N, C-alpha and C positions, 0 to 999 in steps of 0.2 A: 504494500500500500504506500503510495507516494503522497506526501503532504507538502504543503508550501511549495508547490512545483513552479519552476520556471525552466528554461532550457538547460541551464547549467547548475542551478542551485536547487537542492531538494533534500528532504528527509524521507528515508524509506524505513518503514516499520515492519518488523517481522515478529514472530512469537518470541524468539529468544534474544533478539538484538535490534538495535536501531543504528542505521547508517546515515551519516550526514555528509553531503558532498556539496561543494568543496570544503576543506577544513576552514578556510577563511570565512565561510558563511556563518559559522558558529560565533564569530566575534561580534556579530550583530545582536546576539542574545546575551553576551556576557556583560555584567555590570562594569562600570568604570574601574580601572586599575586591577581587574582580574584577568590574568593571562591564561592562555590555553594550558600552560604548565600547571597553574593553580587549579584549573578545572579538572585536569587529569588526576591530580593528587586528591582533590575532593571526592571524585568518583571512586578512586581506589579505596579511600578511607571508608566509604559507605558501601563497599562490597561489589562495586561494578568492576568489570574487567574491560579495559579499553585497548583497542588495536588501532594504532595510528598508521595509516597507509600514506602513499605519496599524495593522493588527491582527496582522500576521505577519512573520516573518523568513524570507527565502529564501536558502539557501546553495548556490551552484553548486559542484559537486564535480569539479575537474579530475582528470585521470588521473595522480595521483602517489601516493606511499606514504601520505600522511596521509589522502587521500580514500579510498583502499582500506581503511585502518584504520577510518575512520568507517563505511564500508559493512559491514565485517566485524562491528563492534559492533552495528549495526542488524540484521544477519543473526542474530547470537546472540540478540538480544532477540526477534526473530521466532520463532526456534526454541524459545526458552523459553516464549513465549506458546502455541505449538502443543503443547508438552509439558504445559503446565498445562491446556489444553483437553482433551487426551487423558486426563489424570489425573482431571479432573472427570467426564468421560464414564464412565471405568472405575469411579469411586467411585459414580456414579449407578446403573450396572448392578449393582454389588455390593449396594447398598442395596435395589434391586428384588428381587434374589435372596434377600436376607436377609428381606425382608418376606414373600415367597412361602413361604419355608421356615418362618417363624414361623406363618403361616396353617395350613400343613400340620401343624405340631406342635400347634397349638391344636386342630385337628380331631381329631388322634389322642388328645389328652388328653381331649377331650369324649367320644369313643367309649369310651375306657377307663373313664371315670367312669360312663357309662351301663351298661357291662358289669358294673362293680362293683356298681351298684345292683340290676341284675337278679339277680346271683348272691346278694346279701344277701337279696333278696325270696324266693328259692327255698329258703333255709335255714329250717328249722322254728324 
């Protein structure tokens, strides 16, 4: 499952680990003055095993409360992304309906203008 996707930046979540690509992407989540080295040490202290590769960081998620909290956060992100997708779909449908109703109103206006012209031509 890919979250926060763009062409080159993404977080992939699997049952036993989380993969973040590229490593520089994680710096956007780190608080001021917290380096990647500090983050790796923090994860190690809390029971996570990290694998630093050339372009990505893999964090294994052991079954403890911190890992479940991390997965809960990712679940929330996933749910919000789904809500956004549904909102966009609904807005698109509403726009299509609005366009259709505008076409109908335009047709009705044209018909009433034609009727008005006919009526004025009938008057002496």
